[in-house]
C-alpha positions in Angstrom: -10.4 3.3 19.2 -7.1 2.9 20.8 -8.3 2.7 24.4 -11.0 0.0 23.7 -8.0 -2.0 21.7 -5.5 -1.4 24.6 -8.3 -2.4 27.0 -9.2 -5.4 25.1 -5.7 -6.6 24.9 -4.8 -5.6 28.8 -2.3 -3.4 27.6 -1.8 -0.2 29.5 -0.3 3.0 28.8 3.3 2.1 30.3 3.3 -1.0 28.0 2.1 0.8 24.8 4.8 3.6 25.3 7.5 0.9 25.8 5.9 -0.8 22.7 6.2 2.2 20.7 9.4 3.2 22.5 7.9 6.5 23.6 7.6 8.2 27.2 4.7 7.7 29.4 4.0 11.0 29.3 3.9 11.2 25.4 1.4 8.3 25.4 -0.9 9.9 27.9 -0.7 13.2 25.6 -1.3 11.3 22.6 -4.9 9.8 24.2 -6.0 12.9 25.2 -5.5 14.6 21.7 -8.2 14.8 19.3 -6.1 13.7 16.4 -3.0 11.5 15.7 -0.5 11.6 12.9 -0.7 9.0 10.4 2.6 7.5 11.0 2.0 7.2 14.9 -1.5 5.4 14.1 0.4 3.0 11.8 3.0 2.3 14.9 0.1 1.5 17.4 -1.7 -0.3 14.8 1.3 -2.7 14.6 1.7 -3.0 18.2 -1.8 -3.6 19.0 -1.9 -6.0 15.7 -5.2 -4.1 14.8 -6.1 -2.2 11.7 -7.5 1.0 12.9 -7.1 2.5 9.2 -9.7 -0.3 8.1 -12.1 0.7 10.9 -11.8 4.5 9.8 -12.2 3.4 6.3 -15.5 1.3 7.3 -16.9 4.5 8.9 -16.4 6.7 5.6 -19.1 6.7 3.1 -16.9 7.6 0.2 -16.9 5.3 -2.7 -14.0 2.8 -3.3 -11.2 3.9 -5.8 -11.1 2.3 -8.9 -8.0 0.6 -9.2 -8.6 -1.1 -12.6 -7.6 1.8 -14.4 -3.8 1.5 -12.9 -4.0 -2.0 -13.8 -5.3 -1.9 -17.2 -2.5 0.9 -17.8 0.1 -1.5 -16.8 -1.1 -4.2 -19.0 -1.5 -1.8 -22.0 2.2 -0.6 -21.7 3.4 -4.1 -21.1 1.3 -5.2 -24.4 2.8 -2.2 -26.2 6.3 -3.1 -25.1 5.7 -6.6 -26.7 4.3 -5.2 -29.7 7.6 -3.3 -30.4 9.6 -6.5 -29.8 7.6 -8.6 -32.3 7.6 -5.7 -34.8 11.2 -5.8 -34.8 11.4 -9.5 -34.8 9.1 -9.2 -38.3 11.4 -6.7 -39.6 14.5 -8.7 -38.9 13.2 -11.9 -40.3 11.8 -10.3 -43.5 15.4 -8.8 -43.9 16.7 -12.6 -43.3 14.4 -13.8 -45.7 15.3 -11.1 -48.5 19.0 -11.8 -47.8 18.3 -15.5 -48.2 16.4 -15.4 -51.4 18.9 -13.2 -52.9 21.4 -16.0 -52.8 
């Protein structure tokens, strides 16, 4: 994938090394290994302006994560906090009404 994008963008190993601030030999070794650290892939993605992670994700047959649970949980927490605030406000208003009625 990386070699393909380098070729497509006319970027050679030396230019990639300069862009990532690593030695030429490090780039050559990186390109020969079957694996690559996520951090390094992110750096290469930034330099080549190409999302390799999306390409990899598109090849996976796994289901997408369900983000609605996190969104719902955040909304519920916010609403619970608002309910507590309103309950306090009601309590204060009731006390104020009692105080005014007692005069």
